[in-house]
C-alpha positions as CSV (number, residue, x, y, z in Angstrom):
1,M,13.2,28.8,-7.2
2,P,11.7,26.5,-4.6
3,L,9.7,23.5,-5.7
4,T,6.0,23.8,-5.2
5,K,3.4,21.1,-4.7
6,R,2.5,21.5,-8.4
7,H,6.1,20.9,-9.4
8,W,6.2,17.7,-7.3
9,R,2.9,16.5,-8.6
10,M,3.8,17.0,-12.3
11,A,7.2,15.3,-11.8
12,A,5.5,12.4,-10.0
13,L,2.9,12.1,-12.7
14,W,5.5,11.9,-15.5
15,T,7.5,9.4,-13.4
16,V,4.5,7.1,-13.3
17,I,3.8,7.4,-17.0
18,V,7.4,6.8,-18.0
19,A,7.7,3.9,-15.5
20,V,4.8,1.9,-17.1
21,I,6.0,2.1,-20.7
22,P,8.7,-0.6,-20.7
23,Y,6.6,-3.1,-18.7
24,A,3.5,-2.5,-20.9
25,L,5.6,-2.9,-24.1
26,V,7.3,-6.1,-22.9
27,K,3.9,-7.6,-21.9
28,T,2.4,-6.7,-25.2
29,A,5.3,-8.3,-27.0
30,W,4.9,-11.5,-25.0
31,L,1.2,-11.6,-25.8
32,A,2.1,-11.4,-29.5
33,G,4.3,-14.5,-29.0
34,S,7.8,-12.9,-28.6
35,H,10.4,-14.3,-26.3
36,F,12.0,-10.9,-25.8
37,G,14.0,-10.8,-22.6
38,M,13.6,-14.4,-21.7
39,V,16.5,-16.9,-21.2
40,P,16.8,-18.9,-24.5
41,G,14.9,-22.2,-24.3
42,T,12.6,-21.1,-21.4
43,G,9.1,-19.8,-21.2
44,A,8.1,-21.1,-24.7
45,G,5.7,-23.7,-23.3
46,E,3.8,-21.1,-21.2
47,M,3.4,-18.4,-23.8
48,N,-0.1,-19.4,-25.0
49,T,-1.5,-20.9,-21.8
50,P,-4.6,-19.3,-20.4
51,R,-2.8,-18.5,-17.1
52,F,0.0,-16.7,-18.9
53,V,-2.3,-14.7,-21.2
54,I,-4.7,-13.7,-18.5
55,G,-1.9,-12.7,-16.2
56,N,-0.3,-10.5,-18.9
57,V,-3.6,-8.8,-19.8
58,L,-4.4,-8.2,-16.1
59,T,-0.9,-6.7,-15.4
60,I,-1.2,-4.4,-18.4
61,A,-4.7,-3.3,-17.2
62,M,-3.1,-2.6,-13.7
63,D,-0.5,-0.4,-15.4
64,M,-3.2,1.6,-17.0
65,M,-5.1,1.9,-13.7
66,A,-1.9,3.3,-12.1
67,V,-1.7,6.0,-14.8
68,L,-5.4,6.7,-14.3
69,L,-4.9,7.0,-10.6
70,A,-2.0,9.4,-11.0
71,L,-4.1,11.6,-13.4
72,V,-6.9,11.7,-10.8
73,L,-4.6,12.7,-8.0
74,V,-3.2,15.7,-9.9
75,R,-6.5,17.0,-11.1
76,P,-8.3,19.8,-9.1
77,G,-11.5,17.8,-9.3
78,G,-9.7,14.7,-7.8
79,K,-10.9,15.7,-4.3
80,R,-14.5,15.1,-5.4
81,V,-13.8,11.4,-6.1
82,P,-15.5,9.3,-3.4
83,A,-13.2,8.5,-0.5
84,W,-13.9,4.8,-0.6
85,M,-12.7,4.7,-4.3
86,V,-9.4,6.4,-3.4
87,F,-8.9,4.1,-0.5
88,I,-9.4,1.0,-2.6
89,V,-7.3,2.0,-5.6
90,G,-4.7,3.8,-3.5
91,G,-4.5,1.0,-1.0
92,G,-4.2,-1.6,-3.8
93,A,-1.3,0.3,-5.4
94,T,0.4,0.7,-2.0
95,G,0.0,-3.0,-1.0
96,L,1.3,-4.2,-4.4
97,L,4.2,-1.8,-4.8
98,A,5.5,-1.0,-1.3
99,P,7.4,-4.3,-0.8
100,I,9.0,-3.9,-4.2
101,L,10.0,-0.3,-3.6
102,V,11.7,-1.0,-0.3
103,G,12.7,-4.7,-0.6
104,L,13.9,-5.1,-4.2
105,P,16.7,-2.4,-4.3
106,L,18.1,-3.7,-1.0
107,G,17.7,-7.3,-2.1
108,S,19.2,-6.7,-5.5
109,A,22.2,-5.0,-4.0
110,L,22.7,-7.9,-1.5
111,Q,22.4,-10.5,-4.3
112,L,24.8,-8.6,-6.5
113,A,27.3,-8.4,-3.7
114,I,26.9,-12.1,-2.7
115,E,26.5,-13.7,-6.1
116,G,27.8,-11.1,-8.6
117,R,24.5,-11.1,-10.5
118,V,20.9,-10.2,-10.2
119,A,18.3,-12.7,-11.6
120,S,14.8,-13.8,-11.0
121,G,15.6,-16.7,-8.8
122,G,13.6,-19.9,-9.1
123,E,11.6,-18.5,-12.0
124,G,14.7,-18.7,-14.1
125,N,13.1,-17.5,-17.3
126,L,14.1,-13.8,-17.3
127,E,17.4,-12.4,-18.4
128,G,19.1,-10.4,-15.7
129,W,18.8,-7.1,-17.6
130,M,15.1,-7.7,-18.2
131,F,14.5,-8.5,-14.5
132,A,16.2,-5.2,-13.7
133,I,14.2,-3.2,-16.3
134,I,10.8,-4.5,-15.2
135,Y,11.4,-4.1,-11.5
136,C,13.1,-0.7,-11.8
137,G,9.9,0.3,-13.5
138,F,7.9,-1.0,-10.6
139,G,10.1,1.0,-8.2
140,L,9.8,4.2,-10.2
141,M,6.0,3.8,-10.4
142,A,5.9,3.2,-6.6
143,V,7.9,6.4,-6.0
144,G,5.6,8.5,-8.2
145,L,2.4,7.2,-6.8
146,A,3.8,7.5,-3.2
147,I,4.4,11.2,-3.8
148,L,1.0,11.8,-5.4
149,L,-0.9,9.8,-2.7
150,G,1.0,11.6,0.1
151,L,0.3,15.1,-1.3
152,Y,-3.4,14.2,-2.0
153,A,-3.9,12.7,1.5
154,E,-2.3,15.7,3.2
155,D,-4.6,18.1,1.3
156,R,-7.8,16.1,1.8
157,W,-7.3,14.4,5.1
158,G,-4.5,16.3,6.8
159,D,-6.4,16.7,10.0
160,L,-7.0,12.9,10.2
161,I,-3.3,12.2,9.6
162,A,-2.3,14.7,12.2
163,A,-4.6,13.0,14.8
164,G,-2.5,9.9,14.5
165,P,-3.8,6.3,14.2
166,R,-5.6,5.0,17.3
167,P,-5.9,1.3,18.1
168,P,-9.3,-0.5,18.2
169,Q,-11.3,0.1,21.3
170,R,-12.4,-3.5,21.5
171,S,-9.7,-5.9,22.6
172,W,-11.2,-8.9,20.7
173,V,-10.8,-7.0,17.4
174,T,-7.2,-6.4,18.2
175,G,-6.7,-10.0,19.1
176,V,-8.4,-11.6,16.1
177,C,-7.0,-9.2,13.6
178,G,-3.5,-9.4,15.2
179,F,-3.6,-13.2,14.9
180,G,-4.3,-13.0,11.1
181,M,-1.8,-10.3,10.4
182,L,1.1,-11.5,12.6
183,S,0.7,-15.1,11.4
184,F,1.2,-13.9,7.9
185,A,4.1,-11.8,9.0
186,A,5.8,-14.7,10.8
187,A,5.5,-16.9,7.7
188,M,7.0,-14.2,5.4
189,L,9.9,-13.5,7.8
190,Y,10.6,-17.3,8.1
191,W,10.5,-17.9,4.4
192,G,12.6,-14.8,3.7
193,V,15.3,-16.0,6.0
194,T,15.3,-19.7,5.4
195,G,13.9,-19.9,1.9
196,P,10.4,-20.8,0.8
197,G,11.0,-24.6,0.7
198,T,8.0,-26.7,-0.3
199,G,5.4,-24.8,1.8
200,G,6.3,-21.2,0.8
201,P,5.8,-19.2,-2.3
202,A,7.4,-21.3,-5.1
203,G,10.1,-19.6,-7.2
204,M,10.9,-16.9,-4.6
205,T,14.4,-18.4,-4.0
206,S,16.8,-15.6,-5.0
207,V,18.3,-13.2,-2.4
208,A,16.5,-10.3,-4.0
209,Q,13.1,-12.0,-3.8
210,R,13.6,-13.3,-0.3
211,T,14.4,-9.8,0.8
212,V,11.1,-8.7,-0.5
213,L,9.5,-11.5,1.6
214,I,11.2,-10.1,4.7
215,V,10.1,-6.6,3.9
216,T,6.6,-7.8,3.5
217,G,6.7,-9.5,6.9
218,M,8.1,-6.4,8.5
219,A,5.3,-4.3,6.9
220,A,2.7,-6.6,8.3
221,V,4.1,-6.2,11.8
222,G,4.3,-2.5,11.4
223,G,0.7,-2.3,10.2
224,F,-0.5,-4.0,13.3
225,L,1.8,-2.1,15.8
226,G,1.4,1.3,14.1
227,P,-1.5,2.5,16.2
228,F,0.3,1.6,19.4
229,L,3.5,3.5,18.5
230,P,4.4,6.6,20.7
231,Q,3.0,9.7,19.1
232,G,2.5,13.4,20.0
233,S,4.7,15.6,17.8
234,P,3.8,15.8,14.1
235,S,6.7,13.7,12.8
236,P,6.1,10.6,14.9
237,T,2.4,10.9,14.4
238,R,2.7,11.0,10.6
239,A,5.2,8.2,10.7
240,A,2.8,6.1,12.7
241,A,0.0,6.8,10.2
242,L,2.3,5.9,7.2
243,I,3.4,2.7,8.8
244,T,-0.1,1.7,9.6
245,W,-1.4,2.5,6.1
246,V,1.5,0.7,4.3
247,G,1.3,-2.3,6.6
248,C,-2.4,-2.9,6.4
249,A,-2.4,-2.4,2.6
250,T,0.5,-4.8,2.2
251,T,-1.0,-7.4,4.4
252,A,-4.3,-7.2,2.6
253,L,-2.9,-7.4,-0.9
254,Q,0.2,-9.6,-0.8
255,P,-1.5,-12.9,0.2
256,P,-4.0,-13.0,-2.7
257,T,-1.4,-11.7,-5.1
258,G,1.0,-14.5,-4.1
259,L,-1.7,-17.0,-4.9
260,L,-2.6,-15.5,-8.2
261,L,1.0,-15.2,-9.3
262,A,2.2,-18.5,-7.9
263,H,5.1,-19.9,-9.9
264,D,3.8,-22.5,-12.3
265,G,0.4,-22.1,-10.7
266,Q,1.6,-24.0,-7.6
267,V,-0.6,-22.9,-4.7
268,S,0.3,-24.2,-1.3
269,L,-2.4,-25.0,1.3
270,L,-0.5,-23.0,3.9
271,G,-0.4,-20.0,1.6
272,L,-4.1,-20.4,1.0
273,A,-4.8,-20.5,4.7
274,L,-2.6,-17.5,5.4
275,A,-4.4,-15.5,2.7
276,A,-7.8,-16.5,4.2
277,A,-6.7,-15.2,7.6
278,A,-4.5,-12.2,6.8
279,T,-6.4,-10.4,4.1
280,P,-9.8,-10.0,5.9
281,A,-7.9,-9.3,9.2
282,A,-5.9,-6.4,7.6
283,I,-8.9,-4.9,6.0
284,I,-11.0,-5.0,9.1
285,Y,-8.2,-3.8,11.3
286,G,-7.5,-0.9,9.0
287,L,-11.1,0.2,8.8
288,V,-11.6,-0.1,12.6
289,V,-8.4,2.0,13.2
290,L,-9.6,4.6,10.7
291,R,-13.0,4.8,12.5
292,T,-11.4,5.0,15.9
293,T,-9.0,7.7,14.7
294,A,-11.9,9.8,13.2
295,Q,-13.8,9.5,16.5
296,S,-10.8,10.6,18.4
297,R,-10.3,13.6,16.2
298,D,-13.9,14.6,16.5
299,T,-13.8,14.3,20.3
300,S,-10.6,16.5,20.4
301,R,-12.4,19.1,18.2
302,Q,-15.4,19.2,20.6
303,N,-13.2,19.5,23.6
304,S,-11.2,22.4,22.0
305,H,-14.4,24.2,21.0
306,P,-17.1,23.7,23.7
307,F,-20.0,25.1,21.5
308,M,-19.1,23.0,18.4
309,G,-21.9,20.9,17.4
310,K,-24.6,22.9,19.2
311,G,-27.8,23.2,17.3
312,P,-29.6,26.5,16.3
313,T,-31.9,26.2,19.3
314,D,-29.1,26.1,21.8
315,R,-27.4,29.0,20.1
316,G,-30.6,31.0,20.1
317,Q,-31.2,30.3,23.8
318,R,-27.7,31.5,24.7
319,E,-28.2,34.8,22.7
320,K,-31.6,35.3,24.3
321,T,-30.2,34.8,27.8
322,S,-27.4,37.2,27.1
323,F,-29.8,39.8,25.8
324,S,-32.0,39.6,28.9
325,Q,-29.0,39.9,31.3
326,S,-27.9,43.0,29.4
327,K,-31.4,44.7,29.8
328,K,-31.4,43.9,33.6
329,S,-28.0,45.5,34.1
330,G,-29.1,48.6,32.1
331,R,-26.6,48.2,29.4
């Protein structure tokens, strides 16, 4: 029996639910004072610090939001949810999880091949097996939400996706937003290849984590260039839309996330400057591309249907003229 959209939705929903359980349990245990999954002798001094407690509470809340988003996306009434709310929550999930989904499996495989182990790099306080459990959960959550968001978007905004992303009409928007997004991309790619050093994200020193930085940089480049990619047939058009969505969401979310989750609270001035430039640039660029795409779609509809958008007066006038011509011809 072929799999229907309902089958895919239910499978994706349960994937999200199952994926959040290990992470939520571990975080709850840490809040209770447990050192479960930590390298012996590490992490004890941070357990009760406000930064550690608030971070754990927030990440548990984000897990619950992921489950809530998944439930909304499978419900028939989910299409009545305001579009802006879906964009904010769905974009947040995309921006946070996409680099992990793509970069971490590849980076972990590379680290295992090079070093013979997978660990949390400069953080150094997680056992390898705990690192794997937590980030495998993130990956599964990302897969489930990607399926649900893709099916939901196709059902609700399929015509907009089919139109393909269009670049901003004003060159200054492209230039300003491009500077913010591509500056962030260049920094991520540089730190991913050479290591974060003293100016990059502290603690992101392992091969697996540096691969995530590289993927983040590539996503930022793709988000900016997506509207300029060749389109036409359905597959390239949908690919361009996906690349633009993932790239803009990643560029908007990763800079502030990096600041909030900075290792030992060490926030670099360069990271702060990049976040101040990249996040608003990605948000503005994404919204402008969305508006330009919607306008292009509407124009195409009007060109395909010459009488679309005509008011009742115009339609009545056409019918009256047609009737008069019929009387004169004796028909």
